[in-house]
BAKOL-747833 format. One record per residue: x, y, z of N, C-alpha, C in turn. Coordinates in steps of 0.05 Angstrom, whole numbers, plus 5000, padded with zeros to 4 digits. Atoms other than C-alpha are relative to their C-alpha. Example, Ala and Ser with C-alpha at 12.3 -4.5 7.8 and 13.67 -1.06 7.14 Angstrom:
BEGIN
501849765000524649105156501850245000;498449764999527349795143498550225014;
//
This chain:
BEGIN
498650025020457581993022498450134975;501049895022455882442959499949894979;500950135023452882172896501350174979;498849935025457082232836498350044975;501950005023453882502774501249934973;499350115025454882112714500750194976;500049805026457282522649497549944985;502350165022451882082609497250145014;502849994981446382322661498450264987;501349795014440782732628499850295015;500249694987440983492645497150075010;502849904998434683762679499150174980;501149825017429984182645499450265013;500149704986429984952657497050125002;502849884996422584992668498649855021;502050224987416784692713497150205003;503349874998409184862730500150185017;499949834974407085402768496650134998;502749915002399485452772499149914973;501250005030396085622703502750104985;497549925018403385742679502549774997;497850184993409985482665502650205000;498149824986416085812696502249874983;497950095013421885802653502550205015;497549834988429385982681501750024978;498049885023433986372638502350155013;497249834991441186622649500450154975;500049835023441387252605502950165000;497849825003447687592580499250234983;501049745023445988332556503350114985;497949895020450488742514501449774981;498850165021451588162465500050094970;500349905029452588202391497749924986;502850095008445887872377498249945025;502550154983439387622404500049724991;499950295008439686872414499549825020;499650224976438186282455501849794993;497450135009444585872453500349715018;499750254989442685262496499249975028;500450084968442385002573502650045015;498750014985446385132627499949875025;500450024968446984932704500950285010;498849764984446785512750499549905031;500450074965446385542829497249915001;503050045001438785552817499149774985;501050235022438884972765500350034975;499949955029438484902695498150214990;501449755014437085472654501250034971;498949895025436785742580501950175005;497849885003442886082556499250234979;500949835023440086742526501950245001;498349785000444187332497497450254987;501849705013440788062478501750204996;498449755008443788652447499450235019;500549754980440189142503501849965017;498550004983443789392555498449965026;501750054983441589232627499450255017;500649684997439289962637496850044997;503149905001431790162655498049774985;501250225010429689452642499949954968;499950095028431389412570501349764996;498950265005435588762574497149835004;502050254996428888392609498550114983;502349995019424288712557500949854976;498850175024429188452502499649715003;500350234992429087802536497049864995;503450114999421087692539499950054970;500549965027421087952465500949764983;498650255013426187402448499149785008;500850224988423086872486497749924990;502750005015416387062453500349854972;499350065028418986982385501049735001;499050255000422486362401498249775008;501650194995416985982422497150054982;502649925017411586352378498050015013;502649924985406986582428500350285003;500749644992404487342443502050055027;498749914979408987722484498850065025;501049954982403587912527499149775021;500350264982403487182557502049955016;496950074982410787222582499850275021;499549764974411687632653502849935013;497550064979418287662690499049985028;501449994972416887392754502349995025;497950054977423487362791502850094982;496649955011431487662780499950204985;499749745018429688352750502450144995;497449854994436588542774502749784997;497650275001440587842766500049904972;499750165023442687482709498849724997;501650195002438486882727497550075004;502949894998431287032715497749764999;502350135004424786682722497850154983;502549975021419486782662497249875004;502850155002411986622669498949984978;501149975029409086402606497149875005;502450144993401586302616498449914968;501750105027396785922567499649685008;500550244995395685182562503249895004;497650124994401584842598501349804988;499550255019401684242561501450104972;499149865029402684612492503150135007;497549834994407885102524502349785007;498150185001411684502549500849824977;499450195026411384102487501950194983;498449865011414584722448502750065014;497449994994419884822497501549745001;498750275008421884112492501049974974;499250075033421584132414503050234996;498149775006426184832421502449885016;497550134986431084482470501649774985;498950205013431683882425501250064975;499049835023433484372369503050135007;497149934997439484622406501949875015;497850254991443184002428500749894975;
//
């Protein structure tokens, strides 16, 4: 018998540890009217931040815009972020290197501000 999810059940977080980094799952919508992080949503891969960028999905422009958006949103240097998976997919995994506890605290703080 399948388990039924309660509507009040907490949504899983869209990040996890990955060695000396935190891996964040993002669902990207390119060609948007603005660059923004709009919350989280459930995807087939699990919870993901919803991100929108104005850039087009050509020549890696949308992926570069996503990295820039995430770096600014988290207040970290863009060089600490790397697209780890999903280069041609809407659902992407982004590695953020540095102090993992600090990164997770920032992610939790930003996530709380979205809800």
